[in-house]
PAVO-901131 format. One line per field, with one value per residue (C-alpha): residue in three letters; chain; x, z, y; residue number from 1. Coordinates in steps of 0.05 Angstrom, whole numbers, plus 5000, padded with zeros to 4 digits. Layout:
N
rest ala | ... .
kette A | ... .
xx X | ... .
zz Z | ... .
yy Y | ... .
nr NUM | ... .
//
This chain:
88
rest met | thr | ile | ile | ser | trp | ile | ile | leu | gly | leu | leu | ala | gly | ala | ile | ala | lys | val | leu | leu | pro | gly | arg | asp | pro | gly | gly | phe | ile | gly | thr | thr | leu | ile | gly | val | ala | gly | ala | phe | ile | gly | gly | trp | ile | ser | ala | arg | trp | leu | asp | his | pro | ile | thr | lys | asp | phe | tyr | asp | gly | ala | thr | trp | ala | ser | ala | ile | gly | gly | ser | leu | ala | leu | leu | ile | ala | tyr | arg | leu | leu | phe | gly | his | ser | arg | asn .
kette A | A | A | A | A | A | A | A | A | A | A | A | A | A | A | A | A | A | A | A | A | A | A | A | A | A | A | A | A | A | A | A | A | A | A | A | A | A | A | A | A | A | A | A | A | A | A | A | A | A | A | A | A | A | A | A | A | A | A | A | A | A | A | A | A | A | A | A | A | A | A | A | A | A | A | A | A | A | A | A | A | A | A | A | A | A | A | A .
xx 5021 | 4955 | 4906 | 4932 | 5002 | 4977 | 4941 | 5004 | 5045 | 4993 | 4997 | 5072 | 5070 | 5021 | 5067 | 5126 | 5085 | 5067 | 5140 | 5159 | 5102 | 5098 | 5044 | 4971 | 4926 | 4851 | 4838 | 4889 | 4922 | 4863 | 4854 | 4928 | 4928 | 4869 | 4901 | 4964 | 4924 | 4888 | 4953 | 4986 | 4930 | 4930 | 5006 | 5009 | 4954 | 4988 | 5055 | 5025 | 4981 | 5023 | 5094 | 5100 | 5123 | 5077 | 5063 | 5109 | 5095 | 5154 | 5136 | 5206 | 5208 | 5235 | 5192 | 5129 | 5147 | 5164 | 5097 | 5059 | 5094 | 5086 | 5012 | 5006 | 5043 | 4999 | 4935 | 4959 | 4976 | 4909 | 4873 | 4909 | 4893 | 4819 | 4806 | 4866 | 4834 | 4770 | 4802 | 4838 .
zz 5051 | 5088 | 5090 | 5158 | 5130 | 5074 | 5124 | 5166 | 5104 | 5083 | 5151 | 5146 | 5072 | 5090 | 5144 | 5096 | 5043 | 5095 | 5112 | 5038 | 5025 | 5087 | 5096 | 5116 | 5092 | 5088 | 5123 | 5179 | 5208 | 5198 | 5126 | 5111 | 5143 | 5102 | 5039 | 5057 | 5063 | 4998 | 4964 | 4987 | 4956 | 4891 | 4886 | 4896 | 4845 | 4793 | 4806 | 4797 | 4738 | 4694 | 4719 | 4717 | 4789 | 4826 | 4898 | 4940 | 5006 | 5037 | 5078 | 5070 | 4994 | 4969 | 4906 | 4948 | 4994 | 4935 | 4901 | 4966 | 4979 | 4906 | 4909 | 4974 | 4945 | 4883 | 4924 | 4972 | 4915 | 4882 | 4948 | 4960 | 4889 | 4896 | 4968 | 4990 | 4985 | 5022 | 5091 | 5110 .
yy 4682 | 4683 | 4740 | 4760 | 4766 | 4811 | 4855 | 4861 | 4875 | 4927 | 4962 | 4965 | 4986 | 5042 | 5067 | 5066 | 5102 | 5155 | 5164 | 5170 | 5220 | 5264 | 5316 | 5320 | 5265 | 5275 | 5209 | 5213 | 5152 | 5105 | 5125 | 5118 | 5049 | 5026 | 5053 | 5014 | 4949 | 4961 | 4981 | 4916 | 4876 | 4916 | 4917 | 4842 | 4830 | 4875 | 4841 | 4772 | 4790 | 4836 | 4835 | 4760 | 4755 | 4707 | 4720 | 4679 | 4644 | 4681 | 4743 | 4771 | 4771 | 4838 | 4840 | 4828 | 4885 | 4931 | 4916 | 4928 | 4994 | 5015 | 5000 | 5039 | 5098 | 5098 | 5095 | 5149 | 5196 | 5183 | 5194 | 5260 | 5283 | 5266 | 5286 | 5327 | 5396 | 5378 | 5391 | 5455 .
nr 1 | 2 | 3 | 4 | 5 | 6 | 7 | 8 | 9 | 10 | 11 | 12 | 13 | 14 | 15 | 16 | 17 | 18 | 19 | 20 | 21 | 22 | 23 | 24 | 25 | 26 | 27 | 28 | 29 | 30 | 31 | 32 | 33 | 34 | 35 | 36 | 37 | 38 | 39 | 40 | 41 | 42 | 43 | 44 | 45 | 46 | 47 | 48 | 49 | 50 | 51 | 52 | 53 | 54 | 55 | 56 | 57 | 58 | 59 | 60 | 61 | 62 | 63 | 64 | 65 | 66 | 67 | 68 | 69 | 70 | 71 | 72 | 73 | 74 | 75 | 76 | 77 | 78 | 79 | 80 | 81 | 82 | 83 | 84 | 85 | 86 | 87 | 88 .
//
């Protein structure tokens, strides 16, 4: 997959993570989107590095999507824990 594919996957993974974890985010839509992109990269890296599942060239691979969404969820939870109480 190209870098553009990972960015698109990250945008979609961020949106899915937002649906799975509803509520107010400190960063709003832009912050959640950036967290989704970063989560896709981190999830893909963790999947390739430690879970012995190399990144495929197929955009529709279920394991790639699961790792991107999992990375987005992990970053979104960490972001809420660190910065969630700064905005009322």
